[in-house]
N, C-alpha and C positions, 0 to 999 in steps of 0.2 A: 268660575267661568261656566257659562252654560254650554251645552253640547254644540250649539250652532255658532258659538263665539260672540253672541250678541252683547253680553255684559262687557266683555273686553272692548269691543268696538264702541259701545255707547259711552264708555267713560273716557275715551281718548279724544274725541272731537266734538265740536259744537254741532256739526251736522253729520249724521251717519246715514249712508245710503245702502240699502239691502237690495241686491239684484239677483242673487242666486236662489232660484225657486220661488221668488216673490219680488214684488217691487214695493218697498216700504221706505219711508223717511222718518228719521228721528231728528227733531230740532230741539237742542238743549235737553236731550233725554226723553222728550215727550213725542209720541207718534203724531205725525201730521195727519189730520182728518179734515175733510171738507164739508162745509154746509152747502148743500146744493151741488151744482155741477163742478167737477174737478177741472182745473186748467190743463186740458189735454195737451195743447201745443207746448206749454212750458215744461210739462213732464216728459214729453217726447224729446224736447231739446236736451233735458237733463239725461235721459237714457242714451241719446246719441253721443253726448259728451262722455259718459261713462264708458260706452263701447269704444270710443276713440282712444281710451287709455289715459294715463296720468299726464301725458304730454299734450293732451288736448287735440284740437283740430282747427283747421283754418275756417274763417267765417264763410268763405266761398263754398267749401265742402259741406259745411253744416247747412247752408242755405240751399244748396243743390239737393241734399238729402231730404230736407223737410218741406221744401217748396219747389219740386222739380218742374212744375209747369209755369212758374212765375218768371217774368223777365228779371234782369239784374237789379234794377231799382226797386221793383215791387218785392222781390225776394229779400233784399237788404232791409227794406222798411219793415217787412214782416219779422225778419230776424231781430232787429233792434227792439221792436215792441215785445216780442216773445222773451228776449233777454231781460228786459225790464221786469216783465211779469215773473220770470224765474227768480230773479234776485229778490223781488218782493216776497215770493213764496217761501224762499229759504230764510227770510228775515235777516239777511246779511249781504249787503252789496258786495263786499270783498270776497265772498265765497266763490264767486264766478269771476275770473280774471279775463280781461280782454287786453291783449298786448301784441303789438306788431301784427295785427290781422289774425291772431290765434286766440281761441277761447279755450279756457281750461278751468278746472276746479282747483282751488287752493288746497294743497294737501295738509296744511296746518289747521285748516278749518273744517275740512271734509274728510271723512273716512269712508271708503267704498269697499264693501265686502269682496267683490270680485277681484279688485286690485290686490287686496291683502292675500286672497287665495292664490292668485297667479304668482305673486311675489314669493310666497311661502313654497309653492310647488316647484318653482324654478330653483329655489335655494336648497330643496331637499335632495340629498345625495344618496343616502342608504335606503334600503327597503322599508325599514321601520318608519323613518321620517316621511317617506313618500306616502305610505299607507296612512299615517297619522294625519297628513294634510288632506288626502283624499276623503278621509272620514269626516272632515269638517264641511265638505260640500253638501249643501242642503237642497240642491236641485239645479236645473238648467238656468242659464242666464236669461233673465226676464221671462221665465216660464214659457208661454206659448206666443210671445210677440213675434209677428211675422215681418216686421220691418227689415229691409235688406241689411242695415247696419247691425241689428240684433242677431240676425242669422249668421253674419260674418264673424261676429264675436263668439257666438256659440260654436261655430266650426273651429275657430282658433283655439278655444278652450278644449274642445274635444280632441284636437290633435295633440295638444300639450299633455292632457290627461292620458291619452293612449301611449305616447312616448314614455312618460314617467311610469305608467302601470307596467309597460313592457320591461322597462329597466328594473322595476321592483321584482317582477316575476323572474327575470333573468338572474337577479341577485339571489333569489330564493332557491334556484335549482342547485342540486348537489353537484359539486365539481369533482371530476375524476382526475387522477394523476395521468400523466402522459403514458405511463406503462399500461394502464387499464385497457385501452383499445387494442393494444398489441396482444395482450393475454387472451382477449376474446377471439381475436383472429387466429391465434395459434391454436386455441382450444377447439375452434370450429373445424379446422382442417385436419386435426389429428384423429 
């Protein structure tokens, strides 16, 4: 396994999405590269989906995020076109599921580094496990992307990391017996 976990992620799924410190896609183990202009809206939809978490997001929410100035019909039409382009980009129609008005990535076909990181960090209970998970983080979510949904995800991750780091720090502090403070107080007054 490589230090950033890329070998482990790459062998588990057909599509691997890296968002910590970079935005990169592996399709069937090969990095996705573009000849000419990259499909920015499709990639933005993918980033927004990743930021929404493994439960996905409603079509309305995604449309409002990506096309805030468009009216309902125009936003939905732009959404369906972009969804089609994203599925074509990922070379797998089933990788992006649309069900009951919610869009999500299929976890059996897609592995997302930030979801793996978040899941591992939430599951870490002792200081060593927390530090081991924190050591796998290769950077901020989507680097310097300033979209509101990217900033919200970054903030959520920062709060989780801060809570877990504080817990690890607390676990590392030496514990004193209940008699120790009394001895200090007695010694100070004598």
